[in-house]
C-alpha positions in Angstrom: -3.9 35.9 8.0 -0.1 37.5 8.2 -1.0 37.9 12.3 -1.5 34.1 12.5 1.5 33.5 11.3 3.0 35.9 13.2 1.2 34.1 15.9 2.4 30.9 14.8 6.1 31.3 14.4 6.1 33.2 18.4 4.4 30.0 19.7 6.6 27.8 17.7 9.9 29.6 18.8 8.6 30.0 22.4 8.7 33.3 22.4 6.3 34.8 24.6 4.3 38.0 23.6 5.9 40.2 25.9 9.6 39.6 25.1 8.1 39.7 21.4 7.0 42.7 21.3 9.1 44.3 23.6 12.2 43.7 20.8 9.7 45.0 18.3 9.4 48.1 20.7 5.6 47.7 19.9 3.1 48.7 22.1 2.6 45.8 24.8 -0.4 43.7 23.8 -0.5 44.6 20.6 0.8 42.2 18.3 -1.1 39.5 21.0 -4.3 41.4 19.8 -3.8 41.6 16.1 -2.8 37.6 16.6 -6.0 37.0 18.3 -8.4 39.4 16.7 -7.0 38.3 13.5 -6.0 41.9 12.1 -3.8 42.8 9.9 -0.1 44.3 10.8 1.4 47.4 9.6 4.2 47.1 6.9 6.6 49.1 9.0 6.1 46.7 11.7 7.1 43.8 9.2 9.6 44.8 8.1 11.4 45.1 12.0 10.2 40.9 12.1 11.5 40.2 9.8 14.8 42.2 10.3 14.9 41.4 13.9 14.6 37.7 13.0 16.3 36.5 10.2 15.1 33.0 10.1 11.3 34.1 9.4 10.9 33.1 5.9 9.3 36.2 4.4 7.5 34.2 1.2 5.7 32.2 4.1 5.2 34.8 6.3 3.5 36.6 3.3 1.8 34.4 1.6 1.9 31.0 3.9 3.4 29.3 1.1 6.8 27.1 1.7 8.3 26.3 5.1 8.4 28.7 8.2 11.6 29.4 9.1 14.7 29.7 6.2 16.6 26.8 5.6 19.2 26.2 2.8 16.5 25.0 0.4 14.6 28.1 0.5 15.1 31.2 -1.0 12.2 33.6 -1.8 12.5 36.6 -3.7 10.1 39.7 -4.5 10.3 41.2 -8.1 8.3 43.9 -8.9 7.6 45.2 -12.5 6.3 49.2 -12.2 5.1 51.7 -14.8 6.6 55.5 -14.2 3.1 56.1 -13.5 3.1 53.6 -10.6 2.1 55.1 -6.4 4.1 52.5 -4.6 1.2 51.6 -1.7 2.3 51.4 1.8 0.6 48.7 3.3 -2.4 46.4 1.6 -3.5 43.3 1.7 -3.7 41.5 -1.3 -6.2 38.2 -2.3 -4.4 35.3 -3.0 -6.8 33.1 -5.3 -7.1 29.5 -7.1 -7.7 29.4 -10.7 -8.2 25.7 -10.6 -11.8 26.8 -7.9 -13.0 29.6 -9.4 -12.4 28.3 -13.2 -11.2 30.9 -14.9 -10.5 34.9 -15.0 -13.6 35.9 -16.2 -15.4 35.7 -13.5 -12.5 36.3 -10.9 -12.5 39.6 -12.3 -16.6 39.7 -12.2 -17.2 38.5 -9.2 -14.1 39.5 -6.6 -15.5 40.8 -4.6 -17.7 37.3 -3.4 -15.0 35.3 -3.7 -13.1 33.6 -1.4 -9.6 34.2 -1.4 -7.0 31.5 0.2 -5.6 33.4 1.8 -3.7 37.2 1.7 -0.6 38.3 0.5 1.0 41.7 2.6 4.2 43.2 1.5 5.2 46.6 1.5 5.5 49.3 -0.6 3.6 47.9 -3.8 2.1 49.6 -6.9 -1.3 48.7 -6.1 -3.1 45.3 -6.8 -5.9 43.5 -7.7 -5.4 40.0 -6.4 -2.6 37.3 -7.0 -2.5 34.2 -8.9 -0.4 31.5 -9.2 1.3 31.0 -12.5 1.3 27.6 -14.3 3.4 27.1 -17.5 6.9 27.8 -18.6 6.1 30.7 -21.1 7.9 33.2 -19.6 10.9 31.3 -18.0 13.0 32.2 -16.3 11.4 35.4 -15.9 8.1 33.4 -14.0 8.3 29.7 -13.6 5.3 27.2 -12.9 4.4 27.6 -8.7 5.5 31.5 -8.6 2.8 33.8 -7.4 2.1 37.1 -9.5 0.5 39.9 -8.4 -1.9 42.0 -10.7 -4.2 45.2 -11.6 -7.3 44.7 -13.5 -7.9 46.2 -16.8 -11.9 47.3 -17.1 -10.9 49.5 -20.8 -9.1 46.5 -22.9 -9.4 48.1 -26.0 -7.3 51.2 -24.9 -5.9 50.3 -21.2 -3.1 48.6 -23.1 0.5 49.8 -22.6 2.5 48.3 -25.2 5.9 45.8 -24.1 4.1 45.2 -20.7 3.5 42.1 -19.2 -0.1 41.1 -18.9 -2.4 38.2 -17.0 -5.1 37.2 -19.9 -7.9 35.6 -20.5 -8.3 34.2 -23.9 -11.8 32.7 -25.5 -11.2 29.7 -27.1 -14.2 28.5 -28.4 -16.2 27.8 -25.1 -13.6 27.6 -23.1 -11.0 30.2 -21.7 -7.3 30.0 -22.1 -5.6 31.3 -19.5 -1.6 32.6 -20.1 1.1 35.2 -19.2 2.4 37.2 -21.9 4.0 40.4 -22.9 1.7 42.0 -25.6 2.5 44.0 -28.5 1.5 46.1 -31.2 1.1 43.7 -34.2 0.7 44.3 -37.7 -2.3 42.3 -38.1 -5.8 44.9 -37.8 -7.6 44.2 -35.1 -5.1 42.2 -33.3 -3.0 41.6 -30.5 0.8 40.2 -30.6 1.9 38.2 -27.4 5.4 37.9 -27.0 7.2 34.8 -24.9 10.3 35.7 -22.3 11.0 32.1 -22.8 12.7 32.1 -26.6 11.2 28.7 -27.4 7.8 29.6 -27.2 6.7 31.5 -31.0 5.0 34.9 -31.1 1.4 34.6 -31.7 -1.3 37.1 -33.5 -4.5 36.7 -31.3 -8.3 38.8 -32.1 -8.3 41.9 -29.4 -12.0 40.7 -29.5 -11.1 37.7 -28.2 -9.3 39.2 -25.0 -12.5 38.6 -22.2 -10.2 39.0 -19.4 -7.0 41.6 -18.8 -5.1 42.3 -16.2 -1.2 44.4 -16.2 1.2 42.1 -14.0 2.6 44.3 -11.5 4.7 41.5 -9.4 5.9 38.2 -8.5 7.0 36.1 -6.1 9.4 33.1 -5.7 11.0 30.4 -3.7 13.2 28.3 -4.9 16.2 26.3 -4.4 19.0 27.1 -3.6 22.6 25.7 -5.2 
């Protein structure tokens, strides 16, 4: 939880809760209570924390990934992929899931309410997201690279819910297994198919029968922690 990591930062810096709350202009006891009760902290307060404490790593605070403090090798970045119809959500807790533990998008999308996330991500003013997972592979490099986190919105109506040219997280039936990938989806010349396009030019386009798509989600944002040169 973000509030727990705020408490860890306060403890690591040797700051009293009173001094921390006073510097933020927050009511006395508000932060300490949020930490103690594991409650969410408003996006406006999080923004102020990051502004007043520039050594605090935003990616670690929001996701738990990376180191607590910003050093020369930590360069977190958040990228959004918005549709014109998207509305920003001031504050939301986006569950981060471990796909290897869940064994696929189909069980994740079908029963996410009963699955335990490994953490929650809180980033102000993102479009509404249903969840987040880690990316593997290099098909979308350099836009996305292995180890990035993508946040998604589930598409329930696969046949009619595709926005052509946008980036999607897909679960594709491959015999008895599910192939998980992130691709741009474009219209195909083949009837009953969609065309999957990579950002990496070394990967060729591939036409896939739309009835092979078992799970589909629109990518809304990504988080990366990369090494600074």
